[in-house]
C-alpha positions as CSV (number, residue, x, y, z in Angstrom):
1,M,9.5,-2.3,-18.2
2,V,13.4,-2.6,-18.4
3,G,13.5,1.3,-18.9
4,Q,11.4,1.8,-15.9
5,L,13.4,-0.4,-13.7
6,Y,16.6,1.7,-14.9
7,H,14.7,4.8,-14.2
8,L,13.9,3.8,-10.6
9,Q,17.5,2.9,-10.2
10,A,18.5,6.4,-11.4
11,M,16.0,8.1,-9.1
12,N,17.4,5.9,-6.2
13,E,20.7,7.7,-6.6
14,R,19.2,10.8,-5.5
15,S,19.8,12.1,-1.9
16,N,16.0,12.8,-1.2
17,I,14.8,9.1,-2.4
18,E,15.0,5.8,-0.9
19,I,13.7,2.8,-2.6
20,R,13.1,-0.4,-0.6
21,I,11.9,-3.7,-2.0
22,L,9.7,-6.0,0.1
23,P,10.0,-9.5,-1.2
24,L,7.0,-11.5,-1.0
25,D,8.4,-14.2,1.2
26,R,9.4,-11.6,3.9
27,R,6.1,-10.0,4.0
28,K,3.9,-10.3,7.1
29,Y,0.6,-9.0,7.8
30,T,0.2,-5.3,8.7
31,I,-2.4,-2.9,8.0
32,A,-0.6,-1.7,5.3
33,L,-1.8,-4.9,3.2
34,E,-5.3,-3.6,3.5
35,G,-4.7,-1.0,0.6
36,R,-2.8,2.0,-0.6
37,F,-1.9,4.7,1.8
38,I,0.4,7.6,2.2
39,L,1.9,8.4,5.7
40,L,2.2,12.2,5.5
41,E,5.1,13.5,7.9
42,F,5.1,16.9,9.0
43,P,8.1,18.4,11.1
44,H,5.9,20.8,13.4
45,Q,2.5,19.4,12.9
46,N,0.6,16.0,13.8
47,W,1.1,13.4,11.1
48,A,-1.7,12.4,8.8
49,V,-2.5,9.4,6.6
50,Q,-4.2,9.5,3.2
51,V,-6.1,6.2,2.6
52,E,-7.1,5.2,-0.9
53,S,-9.8,2.9,-1.9
54,Y,-11.4,1.9,-5.0
55,W,-14.1,4.6,-4.7
56,S,-12.6,7.3,-2.7
57,T,-9.8,8.7,-0.6
58,S,-10.0,9.4,3.0
59,M,-7.8,11.6,5.4
60,L,-7.0,10.2,8.7
61,T,-5.7,12.7,11.6
62,N,-6.7,10.9,14.6
63,P,-3.5,10.1,16.6
64,R,-4.5,6.7,17.4
65,A,-5.4,5.8,13.7
66,V,-2.2,7.5,12.5
67,R,0.0,5.5,14.8
68,G,-1.6,2.1,13.2
69,Y,-0.2,3.3,10.0
70,Q,3.3,4.5,11.4
71,D,3.5,1.0,12.9
72,A,2.7,-0.5,9.6
73,V,5.3,1.6,8.0
74,D,8.0,0.5,10.7
75,A,7.0,-3.2,10.0
76,I,7.6,-2.9,6.3
77,R,10.9,-1.2,6.7
78,C,12.0,-4.0,9.1
79,D,10.9,-6.6,6.6
80,A,12.3,-4.8,3.4
81,L,15.8,-5.1,1.9
82,G,18.0,-2.4,2.6
83,P,18.7,0.3,0.1
84,D,21.7,-1.1,-1.1
85,E,20.2,-4.5,-1.5
86,S,17.3,-3.0,-3.1
87,A,19.3,-1.2,-5.6
88,K,21.2,-4.4,-6.6
89,C,18.0,-6.4,-6.8
90,I,16.4,-3.8,-9.3
91,V,19.6,-4.0,-11.4
92,R,19.6,-7.8,-11.2
93,I,15.8,-8.1,-12.3
94,A,16.6,-5.4,-15.2
95,Q,19.4,-7.5,-16.5
96,D,17.7,-10.6,-16.2
97,M,14.7,-9.2,-18.3
98,E,17.0,-7.9,-20.9
99,T,18.5,-11.3,-21.5
100,K,15.3,-13.0,-21.8
101,V,14.0,-10.5,-24.5
């Protein structure tokens, strides 16, 4: 797992990737906690949401439904650590794991 953390940190240094950590004590209820989803943002089209469940995957295109997921992503971004704090957290966890092995 330590290797995976360092890989995340290396990927985080790319200009097109931003990793943000959401500490459990900062997490508030949002629709995002209902399960996995991917918010698909398109520059010249309506956005969509891919919702994954145990049995299936659904694509939501209804603007009202998509807006709920956009709000959830905004709430998560507000509660999450910033990019620099998240990067430091990843390295700190990896180093802690190395010393415990």
